[in-house]
N, C-alpha and C positions, 0 to 999 in steps of 0.2 A: 503494500500500499504506499502511495506517496503521502507526504506531509498535509496536502490538502484533503485528501480522502480521510485521512486521520482527524484533521481539524473538523471537517464537515460532520463525520460520525459523532465526535464528542459534542459539538453544538446541537445536532439533531437529537441526540439522546438527552442533552439537559433540556431543550424545549419540551420534548414529549414528557420528562419527568415532572417539570414546572406545570405543564397543562393537566396532568392527570391528579397531580397532589393539590393543585389550587383550583380544581373543579367546583368545589363548594364554596370558594372564597370570591370567585369572580362575579357571580351574579348579584344584581342590586338588591333583589328581594329573595326572601327565604324559598328554598325549594321544598315543597310540600312533599312530606314522606308519610307513608301510611303508618298507623300505630304499631303494626308488628314489626315494621323495620326500626322504628325508633326504639321499641322494647328490646330488640335484638342487638342493636348497636350499643346499648348499655353494657352488654357482656363482652364485647370485642376487646377491650384491653386485657381483661382477665384471661380470656380465651388465648390470646396472643401470648401473655406471660407464661401461661401453663404449656403452650406448645414449644416454647424455647427452654423453660427450666425443667420440665420433667423428663425429657430424653437425656439431658445431662447429667440427671441424678441417677437413672437406672441403666444407662448404657455405657459401655466402653468399647471403643473401636468399632461402632456399628452393631455390637452384639449385647443382649441384656446381661447384667452382671450375674455371676453364677456363685458368688460367695458372700457371706455376711461380713466378711473382712474387708469391708470397703468404708472408709472414712465419711464419704458422702452420707451414706445412710444414716450414720449415727449424728452427722452435723445436721441433717434435715430434722431427725427425730428431737434433738435438743433445741433447735431453734424453732420448731413448731410449738414445743411444749412452752417455751419461754414466750412466744407470742401469746398464747392463749391464757398464760398465767399473767402478764404484764401488760399486753396490748401496746408494746412499743417496738417501733421499726429499728432503732438504732441498737437496742439490746438484742434484738432477734439476730441482726446481722453480726454483732460481736460474738455472741454465744455460739452460733454456728461456725464461725470463722475460727474461734478458740478451740472447739472441739476438732475441728478438721485438721488444723495445724498440729495440734497435740498428738492426734492419731497418726498422721503422716509422717511428722518429724520424730516423734517419740517412739513409735511402735513400727514405722516403715510400711504402713498400710499405703 
C-alpha cells in the first residue's frame, strides 16, 4: 500500500467510527425509542462488563481452568464478599488485589 492509501484508510475508518458512535448525538431532537429498548439499554453496561470480566476469571489460554489452585478464583470470592459486606468499590478492588498478589507471589499460584 502506498502512503496515500494508508492515510485514506485511516481517515475513512476515523470518519466511520465518529459517525457510528456519534449517531445519537447529531440529531437536534431526541430519537424516540420503544420502552422495551429503553429498558434493555439499562442493562447494557452490566452485560458488557460481565462479557469482559467473566472469561478473564474462568479461562486461561482459551480453556476453562481445571484446578482450584488459581488465585483469580479466591480473589473474586474475597472481593465479592467484601463488596456485599461493606458496599465499597475501593475496598473491593484492594481486597481482591491483595489476595491475588498474596497467592501469586507467596504460593506461586
